N, C-alpha and C positions, 0 to 999 in steps of 0.2 A: 504494500500500500504506500509506503514512503517512497519507494522507487518510482511508482506511478506519479505521485505528487511532484517529485523532483523532475521527472521527464516533462511534466506539464509546465513547470516553472521555466525550465530550460527552453522549451518550445516557445513560450511567450517572450522570453528574453531574446531569442533568436529572431522572432518576428519584429520586435521593437527595434533591434539593431539593424535589421534589414530595411525597415521603413525609414529610420534616421539616415542610413546610407543613401537610399534613393532620394530623399529630400535634399541631402547635401549635394549629390550629383546633379540634381535638377537645378539647384542654385548656381552651380558652376557653369552649367550649360547656358543658363539665362544670362550670366555675366559675359560669357564669350560672345553670345549673340548680340548683346548690347554694345560691346566694344566693336565688333565687326560692323554692326549697323551704323555706328557713329562714323567710322572711317569710310564706309560706302557712301553715306550721305554727303560727307565732305568731298569725296571724289565727284559725285554727281553735280555738286555746286560749283566746281572749278570752272573758271572762264565763263560763267553765266552771270549776266547782269540781273540783279535781283530787284523785284518790286517791293514796295513797302509791306505788302502782305507776306512775301517770302521772308523778309527780315523779321517780321513779328513771329513767324513760325520757327525761327532758328532757336536752338537751345542756347543757354548762356555761353557754353564752350564754343559753339559754332559762331555766335555773334562776336565773341572776342577774337576769334580767328579772322572773321570778316573785317573787323576793325584793324587788326594787324596787317591784313592784306592792303587795306586802304592806305594805312600809314606808310607802308613800304613803297607804294606807288607814288607817293608825294615826296616832299623834301625831308622826310625823316629817315634815319638809318640806324643800324645796330639795335633794332627793336627786339626786346625779349620780355618774357613774363617776369614780373617782380614777385608775385605772390602765388601761393597754391590755389587761391580762390579764382585766379585767372581773370580778374577784373582790372588789375593794374599792369601796365606795360611801361617799361623804361627804355629810353633810347636817346638819340641825339637829333637835334634840329640845328644844322650847320655845326657849330662847336658847343652849343649849350646842351646840357642834359635836360631831358623833358620827361615828365611823368604823365602817362595817359590813363584816364579812367573810362572804361567802356561799360555802359549800362543800357540795357534794352528799354527800361522804363524811364519815366520822367525823373530827372534828378531834383530832389527836394532840398530844402534848406539844410537839413541835418547832414545829408550826404555831402553836400557842397562844403559845409564847414569841416566835416571829417576829411575830405580831400585836401582842403587847404592845410589842415593840421599835418597830414602826411607829407605834403610838399615841404613845409617848413622843417618837419622832423628829419626828412631825408636830405635836407640842404639842397633841394632842387626847387628853384623858384619859378620855373616855367611849367605850366600844366596845360593839358588838353582834355576836355570832356567830350566823349563821343556818345551821342544818344539820338535815336530816331525821333524822339519827342522834342518839342520846342521847350526852350528854357524859360523858366518862370521869371517875371520881372523882379521879384525879391532877390533872386540870385544876382542879377545885374547890379542892383543897388549894393549888395554885399561886396561884389567885385570892385565897384568904384571906391569903396571904403578901403580896400586892401591893395589897390592898384600900385601903390608906392613900393611895396615889398614883393608882391607876387603877381605874375602874369598868367592868366588863364584864357585859352581860346576855346570856342565851342564848335564842334563839327555836328551838323544837324542832318536832317533827312535829305535835303536837296543834294548835298555833297555826297552822301552815302549812296544815293541811288544812281550816281553816274559812274560807278566802277563795277568791274566784274570780280567775282570771288576767285582768288587763286591761292 
């Protein structure tokens, strides 16, 4: 009777371990599909001029790559990601270091002040904010107040729509 009970317990444990293993393998396969899908999507976007609707559909990662593509086609060079978050890019405009903030949504006052803080903390006093949304008037007022120490340019929808993704 005890051996039957132990066999039953071992059987249940084997079933539980098998189910956990299958769940683990399913998660790994899902991750691989996600990574491959992201790369395939980037390949499909190459050399395509995007519409505003296309830009809105981009993931944050793809949008930052799109911004990086734009910056490399203009007068910025040595562009590279500064943070793991992939929203900040650092590079050079002529000889000055430039910090670029890419954001798909509208940049609010708090985000702008945070960006100014990062500029000063990084000792980079020239910044660019890339956003398909128009900039709020409050941000322009804040920028006028800090114009003596920090320079920030804005790249908006019209400029972004005139390039192809590469």
